C-alpha positions in Angstrom: -61.0 24.4 -23.3 -61.0 21.9 -26.2 -57.6 23.4 -27.3 -56.2 22.9 -23.8 -57.5 19.4 -23.8 -55.1 18.7 -26.7 -52.2 18.9 -24.2 -53.6 16.1 -22.0 -51.8 13.3 -23.9 -48.5 15.2 -23.7 -48.9 15.4 -19.9 -49.4 11.7 -19.8 -46.2 11.2 -21.8 -44.4 13.2 -19.1 -45.0 10.4 -16.7 -42.8 8.0 -18.8 -40.1 6.1 -17.0 -36.6 7.6 -17.2 -34.3 6.0 -19.6 -30.9 4.6 -18.6 -29.9 2.0 -16.0 -31.3 2.3 -12.5 -28.7 2.2 -9.7 -28.4 -1.0 -7.7 -26.4 -1.1 -4.5 -23.4 -3.3 -4.7 -23.8 -6.6 -3.0 -22.6 -7.0 0.6 -19.4 -9.0 1.1 -19.7 -12.5 2.5 -18.2 -13.6 5.8 -14.4 -13.7 6.0 -13.1 -16.5 8.3 -9.6 -15.1 8.5 -11.0 -11.7 9.3 -13.1 -13.0 12.1 -10.3 -15.1 13.7 -7.8 -12.3 14.1 -7.3 -9.5 16.5 -6.8 -11.5 19.7 -8.9 -10.8 22.8 -8.8 -7.0 22.3 -10.9 -7.0 19.1 -14.7 -7.5 19.5 -16.2 -8.1 16.1 -19.7 -6.6 15.4 -21.1 -3.3 14.4 -18.0 -1.3 15.2 -17.3 1.6 17.5 -19.7 4.4 18.5 -19.3 7.9 16.9 -17.5 9.4 19.8 -14.9 6.6 19.9 -12.1 8.7 21.4 -13.9 8.5 24.8 -12.6 5.0 25.0 -9.2 6.4 26.0 -10.8 7.7 29.3 -9.4 11.2 29.1 -11.6 14.3 29.6 -8.8 16.5 28.3 -8.7 14.5 25.0 -12.5 14.7 24.7 -12.3 18.5 25.1 -9.6 18.8 22.4 -11.6 16.8 19.9 -14.7 18.9 20.6 -12.7 22.1 20.0 -11.3 20.7 16.7 -14.9 19.8 15.5 -16.0 23.3 16.1 -13.0 25.4 15.1 -11.0 23.5 12.5 -11.1 25.6 9.3 -10.9 22.6 7.0 -14.0 21.1 8.6 -15.8 24.4 8.3 -15.0 24.5 4.6 -16.1 21.0 4.2 -19.5 21.7 5.8 -19.9 24.8 3.6 -19.2 22.6 0.5 -21.9 20.1 1.8 -24.4 23.0 2.1 -23.7 24.0 -1.5 -24.3 20.4 -2.7 -27.6 20.2 -0.9 -28.7 23.5 -2.4 -27.9 22.1 -5.9 -30.4 19.4 -5.3 -33.1 22.0 -4.6 -32.0 23.8 -7.8 -32.3 20.7 -9.9 -35.7 19.8 -8.4 -36.9 23.4 -9.3 -36.1 22.7 -12.9 -38.6 19.8 -13.0 -41.5 22.1 -12.0 -43.4 24.6 -14.2 -41.4 27.7 -14.8 -43.3 30.9 -14.3 -41.9 34.3 -15.3 -43.2 37.9 -15.4 -42.0 40.7 -17.6 -42.6 44.4 -18.1 -41.3 46.8 -20.7 -41.6 50.5 -21.7 -40.3 51.6 -25.0 -40.4 54.3 -27.7 -40.7 52.7 -31.1 -40.7 53.6 -34.8 -42.5 51.1 -37.1 -40.8 50.4 -40.4 -43.9 50.1 -42.7 -41.7 49.2 -45.7 -40.8 46.0 -43.8 -44.4 44.8 -44.0 -45.0 46.0 -47.6 -46.9 49.2 -47.0 -44.1 51.6 -48.1 -43.9 55.3 -47.0 -46.9 56.5 -49.1 -50.6 55.8 -48.5 -53.0 56.1 -51.5 -56.7 56.9 -50.8 -59.3 57.4 -53.5 -58.4 60.5 -55.3 -55.5 61.4 -52.9 -51.9 60.4 -52.2 -50.0 61.5 -49.1 -46.8 60.5 -47.3 -47.4 59.4 -43.7 -43.8 58.3 -42.9 -43.0 55.7 -40.3 -45.1 56.2 -37.3 -43.5 56.7 -33.8 -45.2 55.9 -30.6 -44.7 54.8 -26.9 -45.4 51.1 -26.1 -46.0 49.7 -22.6 -46.1 46.0 -22.1 -46.7 43.8 -19.1 -47.2 40.1 -19.0 -46.2 36.7 -17.9 -45.9 33.1 -19.0 -45.6 29.6 -17.7 -43.7 26.7 -19.4 -43.2 23.1 -18.5 -40.7 20.6 -19.7 -42.5 17.3 -20.0 -39.2 15.5 -19.5 -40.4 12.6 -21.6 -37.4 10.4 -21.2 -36.4 11.5 -17.7 -33.4 13.8 -18.3 -34.4 16.2 -15.5 -35.3 13.3 -13.2 -31.9 11.7 -13.8 -30.2 15.1 -13.2 -32.0 15.3 -9.8 -30.9 11.8 -9.0 -27.3 12.7 -10.0 -27.3 15.8 -7.9 -28.7 13.9 -4.9 -26.0 11.2 -5.3 -23.3 13.9 -5.6 -24.6 15.5 -2.5 -24.5 12.2 -0.7 -20.8 11.7 -1.8 -20.0 15.2 -0.5 -21.8 14.4 2.8 -19.7 11.2 3.1 -16.6 13.1 2.3 -17.5 15.6 5.0 -18.1 12.7 7.4 -14.7 11.3 6.5 -13.1 14.7 7.1 -14.5 14.9 10.6 -13.4 11.3 11.3 -9.9 12.0 10.0 -9.5 15.3 12.0 -10.7 13.5 15.1 -8.2 10.7 14.5 -5.4 13.2 13.8 -6.1 15.1 17.1 -6.0 11.8 19.0 -2.9 10.7 17.2 -1.2 14.0 17.8 -2.0 14.1 21.5 -0.7 10.5 21.9 2.4 11.5 20.0 3.0 14.5 22.3 2.4 12.3 25.3 4.9 9.8 24.0 7.5 12.6 23.4 7.0 13.9 26.9 7.5 10.3 28.2 10.6 9.9 26.1 12.0 13.2 27.3 11.4 12.1 30.9 13.0 8.8 30.1 16.0 10.4 28.6 16.4 12.7 31.6 16.2 9.6 33.9 18.9 7.9 31.8 21.0 11.1 32.0 20.8 10.7 35.7 22.1 7.2 35.4 24.9 8.4 33.1 25.8 11.1 35.6 26.0 8.5 38.3 28.6 6.6 36.1 30.6 9.8 35.8 30.5 10.3 39.6 31.6 6.7 40.2 34.6 7.0 37.9 35.6 10.3 39.3 35.4 8.9 42.8 37.5 5.9 41.9 40.1 8.1 40.2 40.4 10.3 43.3 40.8 7.2 45.4 43.6 6.0 43.1 41.7 2.9 41.9 40.5 4.3 38.6 42.0 6.0 35.6 41.3 9.2 33.6 40.4 7.0 30.6 37.4 5.6 32.6 36.4 9.1 33.6 36.5 10.3 30.0 34.6 7.3 28.8 31.8 8.0 31.2 31.8 11.7 30.4 31.6 10.8 26.7 28.6 8.6 27.3 26.9 11.4 29.2 27.6 14.0 26.4 26.1 11.7 23.8 22.9 11.3 25.9 22.6 15.0 26.4 22.9 15.6 22.6 19.6 13.7 22.1 17.5 16.1 24.1 17.5 19.2 21.8 16.1 17.1 18.9 13.3 15.7 21.1 12.4 19.2 22.3 12.2 20.3 18.6 9.9 17.4 17.8 7.7 18.4 20.8 7.5 22.0 19.5 6.5 20.7 16.1 3.9 18.4 17.6 2.4 21.3 19.6 2.3 23.4 16.4 0.5 20.7 14.5 -2.0 20.2 17.3 -2.7 23.9 17.4 -3.4 23.9 13.6 -5.9 21.0 14.1 -7.6 22.9 16.8 -7.8 26.1 14.7 -5.6 28.1 17.0 -2.0 29.3 17.4 0.7 27.4 19.4 0.8 30.4 21.8 -2.9 30.0 22.6 -2.7 26.2 22.9 -2.0 26.0 26.6 0.0 23.3 28.4 0.5 19.9 26.7 2.2 18.0 29.5 0.4 14.8 28.6 1.7 11.3 29.5 0.7 8.0 28.2 0.0 7.0 31.8 -3.0 9.3 31.9 -4.8 7.5 29.0 -6.5 4.2 29.4 -5.8 1.6 26.8 -9.2 0.0 26.0 -9.3 -3.6 26.9 -11.8 -4.3 24.1 -12.2 -2.4 20.8 -15.4 -2.8 18.8 -14.4 -3.7 15.2 -17.0 -3.7 12.4 -17.5 -6.9 10.4 -17.1 -6.6 6.6 -20.8 -6.4 6.0 -21.1 -3.6 8.6 -17.9 -1.9 7.4 -19.2 -1.2 3.9 -22.3 0.5 5.4 -20.4 2.6 8.0 -17.0 3.6 6.6 -17.4 7.0 4.9 -14.9 6.5 2.1 -16.7 3.3 1.0 -20.0 5.1 1.2 -18.6 8.0 -0.8 -17.3 5.7 -3.5 -20.8 4.1 -3.7 -22.5 7.5 -4.0 -20.1 8.5 -6.8 -21.0 5.2 -8.5 -24.7 6.2 -8.1 -24.0 9.6 -9.6 -22.1 8.0 -12.6 -25.0 5.7 -13.2 -27.5 8.6 -13.3 -25.2 10.4 -15.8 -25.8 7.5 -18.2 -29.5 8.2 -18.0 -28.9 11.9 -18.7 -26.8 11.2 -21.7 -29.3 8.6 -23.0 -32.2 11.0 -22.7 -30.3 13.5 -24.8 -30.7 11.1 -27.7 -34.5 11.3 -27.7 -37.0 14.1 -28.4 -38.4 16.4 -25.8 -41.6 18.5 -25.6 -42.3 21.7 -23.8 -45.7 23.2 -23.3 -46.7 26.5 -21.9 -48.9 29.6 -22.1 -48.3 33.4 -21.9 -50.5 36.4 -21.3 -49.6 39.9 -22.5 -51.0 43.4 -22.0 -49.7 46.0 -24.5 -50.8 49.6 -25.1 -49.3 52.9 -26.3 -51.2 54.5 -23.5 -50.2 53.5 -20.0 -53.7 54.2 -18.8 -55.1 51.5 -21.0 -52.5 48.9 -20.0 -54.9 46.8 -18.0 -58.0 47.1 -20.2 -59.3 43.8 -21.6 -59.1 45.3 -25.1 -55.4 45.2 -25.1 -55.0 41.5 -23.9 -53.2 38.9 -25.9 -52.4 35.3 -25.0 -50.6 32.3 -26.4 -50.9 28.5 -25.7 -48.1 26.5 -27.2 -46.3 23.2 -27.3 -42.9 22.6 -28.9 -40.9 19.6 -29.8 -37.1 19.4 -30.0 -35.5 16.3 -31.5 -31.8 15.6 -32.2 -31.1 14.9 -35.9 -27.4 15.4 -36.4 -24.8 16.4 -33.9 -21.7 14.8 -35.4 -21.8 11.8 -33.1 -21.5 14.0 -29.9 -24.5 12.7 -28.2 -23.6 9.0 -28.6 -20.0 9.7 -27.6 -21.3 11.4 -24.4 -23.3 8.3 -23.7 -20.3 6.0 -24.2 -18.2 8.3 -22.1 -20.8 8.2 -19.3 -20.8 4.4 -19.4 -17.0 4.3 -19.2 -17.1 6.6 -16.2 -19.6 4.4 -14.5 -17.4 1.4 -15.0 -14.4 3.4 -13.6 -16.5 4.3 -10.6 -17.5 0.7 -10.1 -13.8 -0.4 -10.1 -12.9 2.4 -7.8 -15.6 1.3 -5.4 -14.2 -2.3 -5.4 -10.7 -1.0 -4.8 -11.8 1.2 -1.9 -13.5 -1.8 -0.3 -10.5 -4.0 -0.7 -8.2 -1.2 0.7 -10.4 -0.8 3.7 -10.5 -4.6 4.4 -6.8 -4.8 4.0 -6.3 -1.9 6.5 -8.5 -3.4 9.1 -7.0 -6.9 8.6 -3.5 -5.4 9.1 -4.6 -3.6 12.3 -6.2 -6.8 13.6 -2.8 -8.5 13.1 -1.2 -5.6 14.9 -3.5 -6.1 17.9 -2.1 -9.7 18.2 1.5 -8.7 17.9 1.4 -5.5 20.0 0.6 -7.2 23.2 3.3 -9.8 22.7 5.8 -7.2 21.7 5.0 -5.0 24.8 5.4 -8.0 27.1 8.8 -8.9 25.5 10.0 -5.3 25.7 9.0 -5.1 29.4 10.9 -8.3 30.1 13.9 -7.0 28.2 13.8 -3.7 30.2 13.6 -5.6 33.5 16.7 -7.7 32.6 18.7 -4.7 31.4 17.9 -2.8 34.6 19.1 -5.6 36.7 22.2 -6.1 34.5 23.0 -2.4 35.0 22.6 -2.6 38.7 24.9 -5.6 38.9 27.5 -4.1 36.6 27.6 -0.9 38.7 28.1 -2.9 41.9 30.8 -5.0 40.3 32.6 -1.8 39.1 32.3 -0.3 42.6 34.1 -3.2 44.2 36.7 -3.3 41.4 35.7 -6.6 39.7 35.0 -5.0 36.3 35.8 -1.9 34.3 33.8 1.1 33.4 33.2 -0.1 29.8 31.1 -3.0 31.1 29.0 -0.4 33.1 28.7 1.8 30.0 27.6 -1.1 27.9 25.0 -2.2 30.5 23.8 1.4 30.7 23.5 1.7 26.9 21.5 -1.6 26.8 19.2 -0.3 29.6 18.6 2.9 27.7 17.8 1.1 24.5 15.4 -1.3 26.3 13.6 1.5 28.1 13.1 3.5 24.8 12.0 0.3 23.0 9.4 -0.3 25.7 8.1 3.2 25.4 8.0 2.8 21.6 6.0 -0.4 22.0 3.5 1.3 24.3 3.1 4.2 21.9 2.6 1.9 18.9 -0.1 0.0 20.8 -2.0 3.2 21.6 -1.7 4.4 18.0 -2.9 1.2 16.5 -6.0 1.2 18.7 -6.7 4.8 17.6 -6.1 3.8 13.9 -8.5 0.9 14.3 -11.2 3.2 15.7 -10.8 5.6 12.7 -10.7 2.7 10.2 -14.1 1.3 11.4 -16.0 4.2 12.9 -18.8 6.2 11.3 -22.1 7.7 12.2 -21.4 11.4 11.8 -24.2 12.1 9.4 -26.7 13.6 11.9 -24.3 16.1 13.4 -22.9 17.1 10.0 -26.4 17.7 8.6 -27.3 19.8 11.6 -24.1 21.8 11.2 -24.7 22.3 7.5 -28.1 23.7 8.1 
């Protein structure tokens, strides 16, 4: 026991503080007056949207599609598996900080080389000399041992810290992946709805162009019109008809992309006859303040976790510069007869402690420390850049909230005027006060105004969805459950 007591000071040394810098969370940003004064009446500044933000569009079909994507998207499944692997690496690193216990067993047939230990091949007894040769025998051995790395300067503890930070970064990356996929599903559904509306609008405009053809043909038959007017109207109709195949192709591509997001094939997708009219545009959108954004937005949290991991790496590299001590014990049972293997006469044991100290490594260890410090500085700069990028994105979307409403009102007014102008131009043509070119110009202006109005509506929906994605978070619980 007095020999074992010699290890007590070493055990106390194992409780030393880990070397290297301790991670400190970056300071929260201060209030931004320009940030808070933008966004118009639609933006409500605070903590930001709830996790299931897409429900703000008031569509059960959209809700169901997002749920399907969360369950069946293959990229998300791969991301969750990667998260599980990162979590298991934490457990593996924690295991290295505990005593390591191993058992062993061996059976062998051996020949002892007596010359190697100075006995030679001949044995001389009083008055006799005879050659015994190198003896051969069976040997059976069982045993076990325990060893413990005292981790005097915290290398293993910093490694656990680094693994935990890396797992946190992976978790935030997985959270961001879920958020991005949800945003892409919403954006794709809205894009399909906008394409459906545009195709319907183009078909309505084709009807108007067909009316112009019918009017010119009627005037020609009555002798009041010319073939030039008929051909002009027919040319306008043909140009409008040429736009439809391209829109149909865009719709097919949109359906294919939505199917990929849902983890299925376009043939299994089902109908996608959505229209923007079936989605509610939220009157108010919760937008996270800067102080909340840095604690919710997953890409910012991921950058912070990577900074934490890089800081822990400095501690690992620093600990490599200092000595380390390992203590342990082993117990062995060896016998040439298997029947005697567990007899106390054949027991051997070993209590040990060992020290390893770096003396000369050609500058490698200090270079590793400097490299870790440089990587930590790079991670800190990356974090600051991610924060600035996110603030810039939200600020730009707040400006879009202000301009989208004004643009939509202006486009609606322009469409109303163009519709009335077309109506008056057609009446004027019917009574012979104007030519068909005036009607065609009015019809073209009306087409452009209707399509611009639809584009403004689409942009407003898309910007709201982008704002949700830019400020949402809170997926950690569901991700952790899935990973388990």
